[in-house]
N, C-alpha and C positions, 0 to 999 in steps of 0.2 A: 109535111116536103120539106127537103133543106136546099137552097137555091146558093150556091157558091159563086162570087162574080169578082173576078180579079183583072177587070179590065183596066182600073185605074192604077194599078200596080203597069202599065204598059208604058215604053219608054214614048209612042206617040203620043200619050196623054199625058205624063209630069218628065218629059223629056229623059234624054239618054242619059243625064248623071244622076238620077233618081230612078229610072224606070227601066224595065228587064228587057231587054234586045234577044232577038235570036242567037249572038254571038254569047249573053250570058245561058242560055240554056243549053249551048253546044258544051259548055266550058262545066256543066252540072251536069251533061248527059252520060258522061262515063260512070257514075256514083249511082246512078238508077239503078242497073242491074244488080250490082253487086251489093244493093242496099236492100234492095226485094230479095233477095237471096237471104241477106242477114235477117230480115223477118222472119223468113220460112223458119232459117235455125231458132230464131227465137220461142216461136211456136210450136217446134217439136219439142224442145228443151222444157217448156214450160213455163218459160222467163215471160212470154207473149200470152199468156192466159187469158187475158181481158178480151182477144179474139172467140175464144171458145165459149166463151163463160155464158153471155146470153141463150146458148144453145143446149145447154145441160138440163137433160129430159127430167121434168116434173118439179125444176127450181120453183117454178112460181106457185106451183100446189102447196109444197111445203111449206112456201114461207107465209102464204095464205090462212095454211091450217094452223099456225103458230101463232101469225098475228089473232087471229079469230079469240085466241086466249087473251091479250091484252084487250080487245074491244069488247069483250062481253064483260069483264071485271075491272076496268080502269077507268080512270076519268082527265087520267096525266100520264104522257109518258113522257120520261127523262132519258136522255141519251147522253152517258157520258162517254166524249170521247174525243179526238184533236187530230188535228191536219185531216188527213184521207179517213179517216173515219167517222168525220162529221161533215167537212165541206162540200162532199155530195149529197149527203140528205138533207143538209140545207138548201142547197139549191133545188133540186127536184121537189122537195117540198115546196118552198116559196114559189115556183115556176107554175103549180098543180093543184094549188090550195085557193082559196078566196083569200083576198086579204084579209088584214085581221082578223084570223082562223081562231084564233084563241079568245079572242073579246066575243066570239060568237056563242050561243049558247048550244046544248049538246045535241036539239034537233038539227038546225043550220051547219053545224059540223058532219052530218048525218052520222049519227051516234058514234064519232071518233074521238077519242081523247085528244086533250090540248098536246102540243110537241112543245118542250125544251129542251135545246141541244147546248150543252154544258161543255164547251172547247177551250176553254179558260178555266185557271186556278187563281181566278183572284178572289179574295176570302170572301169578300164584304160580299159582292154580287153574289155567290154559290152559296154563303150561308142565308144570305136573303131570301134564294129561293125555298131551301128547303124551310123555313119558319112562315112561308105563307103558304106552301103546299097542304095537302091533306093528304099523309102520307097511307091513309089505309085505302085512297082511291088512285094510288101515285105507283108507275112501275117503272124498273129503272131498266134500261138496257145498256152494257155495258161493254162499249168495242173497244179491242185492240186486239188488233192481228198477231203480234209478237207475243203480247202478252206481258211486256215488259215497261211499258210506256209509263214512264214516273208520272206525269201528272194525271194520268185515270187512274191508275193504282191509289195516288193520296187521292183522289176524290172519292173512288170506292171504299177505302179505308173509313172516311167518315162517315159515310151513308151507312153502312154495315151495323157498327153497334147501334144509331139509332134505330134500325129496324129490326133489330134483335131485341131489343128493349121494348119496343112497342107492340111488337108481333112473337116473339118469342120465336121456338123452331119453326113458325109458318112466315119468317122472312124469307123463304126461299120461294114463294108464291109471287115475291116482288120483283124477282132480277131475273132477268135472261142475261145469257153472257154471249156475245160475240167475237170468238178467237180461232187461232189454228186449228185443227181437228185432233192433233197428238200432242204437239208440243209447247212449253213453256209455264210460266207460272200462275197464271190466270187459267190455262187448261187444267193443270195440277190440280189447282184450287174448286175449279169448278167440278173435278169430276170426283174432289174427296169431298166434297157437301152437297152431292148430285141437284147441283143446280142444271136449272134446262140451259142448253147450249147451241148455237147456231155457228158451224163450219166457216171458214174462210179458205178457200182453198191454198194450200202452202207457198206456191208460188206467187201469188196476187198480191202484189203491192199496194200498198194504202189507196194512194193517190191514182191510182187504177180500179179502183173497188165498189165502184158507187153501183158497177151493176150486178153486184154478188148480194151475197145476204147483209152485207155493212150497210148498204144504203137502200134495198129492197123490201126487208123486213120491218125497218120503222115506215115506211113507205104505205106498205100493205096494212099496219098499223091502223093508218090515217083514211083508209080505205082508195089512197091512190091506187088505178089500175097498174101494176107494176105487168101484168100480161101485155100491153100496149108496150109499156115502155119497153121492152125486152124485144118486142116485133121490130120497134122501131130501131134498134140495136143492131137485130139480124140483118133488117134490109141497110143497114149502114153498110155491116161487114161483106155482102154480097154484092153492091155497089164498087168495093173498096178494091176486087179480089183481084182484076188486074193490074198489069205495070204500068197500062198507059195510063199517061197524062190526061189525053181527054176524056180517060171514061172515070180516072181514078181521083174525086178531088182531094180526094185527102191526102194525096200525093202530091197531087199541085201544088195543096197549100204548102208542104213542107218543102217542095222546092223552090219555092218562092220564096219561102223563108231565108232557105240557106243563100240564095242568091242574093237577096238584101243583107245581110250578115256578112257575107263572103266578099262578096266583092263590090257591094253600094256601101258596106260601112256601115250600116244599120244597128244601133243596140239597143234599141231600145222599141219593145212589142207593147203595143195599146190596146187594151179589150175594151170596146166601149159600145154595151148594149144599150137598146132603145127601148125599155119595158121596164117597168117595175118589176113585173114577174122575173125576168131576167137578171135583173141588180146582181145577184149572188153567183151566178152564171161567173161573171170576171173572177170573185174570190179562190172558185174552183178551177179556174183555168190558170191564176197566178201559181197554187202549189205545180200542179201539173206541169205546166212550163219551164217553172224556176226549177225544183226539184229533180225533175229528168234530165235538163239539158243544162245545166249551169255545173260545168263539170271541166277540169285538166284547162283552164283559162279560156275554156269556149261558154257558150251562152249568150241571149240577149236577157233583158231586164224586164220583166211583164208588167205593166203597169195598168191597175183597174180604173175605168171611168164609166161615168151613167149620164145617158142623155134623156131630156135637154138638159140638165141640171147642170153638167159640165163644161157645158156650152159659154158659161157663163163663168166657168173658176179655170180649166186649162186651156179650152181653144186657142185663147191666143198663145200662151208655149207652141202648140203644134203650128200654129200659122206661121210667128213671126222668130220664134226660136231657133234653135239648131235642128237640120234638117237630118234628124238622125235616128226618124220613129218609121215605124209601118202600124198604121191603125187599123183595127178590126172592126168595121161597124158589124152588130147585131140587130135585125130588126124584126118585123113581124108583122105580115101583110092584112092580115086584119086582127081588132079586138075584140075583146066581148062587149063590152060597152059602144054603144055607137048614137046615143043621144046628141041630137047636132044643137048649136049653139042659133037660139033663136032672136035673142035681144041684146047684140052687143052693144057696148058703149059708142056715142057717137064717132068717136076716132078709131075705130076700131069695125069696121062695115065689112073690110074684107074677111072675117071671121065667120061672118053670117051664115049658118047652112053648116060649116063645118064642124066635126065632131074632137073632141079633144085626142083622140087618136089620130085624123087626118091632121090635124096640127102635131103634133107628134112625128109620123111621116114623114112632112114637109118638111121640119125641123131638123130633119135625118138627111135627107136628100141636098139641103142646102147647105150643112155643114161639108157632107162629101164634095157637094161641087165646091165650097169654098176651100175646099183644102187643094180638089184639081187646079185650080187657076195659080196657086202658092204652088205649084208643083211637088206636093205632098203625098207619097203614094198611100193606096189604101184597100182594104180588102173589104166586101162587102158579105155576109154571111143571112141570107132571111130566110125566117121558119113562115109557113104558111100559117100559121096560129101557134100558140104557145100550150100542149096537151101533152097527157104523158107520152106519147109515140113521138113526137117531135123532137123530146127533151131525148129519149133514148136515139136516136138518130145524133142529135146535137153531141151525144153524152161523146159516140161510141165515134165521130167525127174527129174528133180531136185527140182522143188517146190514139187510134191508129196513125194520124200526124204529126202526133208528138214522138210516137217511137220511130217512124219514118226520120224523123226529122235527127234524134239520135243515131240512126244508121247513114243517115248524110252525113253526119258531122265525125262519125268513127266513135262515138262514145258509146256506154252502158244506158239508155234511160231507166232502167231498172232499180239501179244502186241508188245510194244516198250517201257517199263516206261522209262529208261535211257533217251532215244530221247525226248519224252514228257517233261522234265523236264528240260533239256534243253530249248527246243524252249519257255517256262515258263520265263525263266530265261533271254533270250535273250529281250521276251518282257516286262520283270521289268527293265532291263537296259535301254533301250530306252525310255523307259516313264518318265525316273526322268529326269527332266527338270535344 
């Protein structure tokens, strides 16, 4: 279950200059109905397909069946993808798998392959990985919705000759391709070579695709309960069906950000999880937020942090620097390990009887309280625990919220013209001989 608390954004708590007042809500109120209607239009046109994706009949079963081929045959799963083709998976796997998963033996990985996500084309690290892997025991999942991503196609172009040399015509046994169902050069290649494929819905953008085959197929290969992920996502869609801010936390979050950006002149959004299992959620959030909302001179700059690590690096800035930020704390009610400290050093007797989880939760609450005293607004989102279902809720909460932010700001959160320009320029530069 996801709990949403925005009390530390209220003017009564952080002051009228930086906190939300009833007058502020009245300024935004006229936009809410039209923005909700825009969300419905996007849903009807397919641009907001992410809202329907978790309800797709038989999705989990199909992906589990395909994943069984990987689980039964391979000890390594290498994902080739970048941006929305990798960040959601990295977050989901980090949240749901045991720490140091790749270092565990086969039995303690529950008969699952090790996971390697190659989301950059640094030649040193990529070549090193190919050299240390036993390719006979390795499957490659190539992910590009458009099938035109230069970096991913470059990786594939390096891998294919190696596989063909080692395995001849059986190289196809080592590849799954996740791409558009009908168009794009990667789809054309897969069809011509009869490579196994998984479809990405045509209008589903990469940064909104974690709850599709993009994120869920490799997750299923790792024995993550993808049915529960989808259950959590569906529960959040139902929770956010109505237009009322009192019952729709995703809309309320979006309205708060609109007020903070438009009225309070906050131009930085900090996402600060207080759990290592959630650390990579901040990476996923940064892409979703930046690529969806940074257009037409609008948007806020997303920044990632991690508690309590960054209490000792960034918090001084947030406490004493410009008051131009809204901070979201992402916390957990309970951790899996609860061993209490029984023999603290003499000067630290106050931690006796507490677990590391207790101390981490206290650190989060203390930081929230300190920021409140300094009149710095913050939101707190708390998960009962980190599990597949709560991750499904969390992903969907932010996908809905960011899409609604786009509607409130009167921009399209589903395109990325700045990214597309860069892709074209890369192609032009590399085409010059």
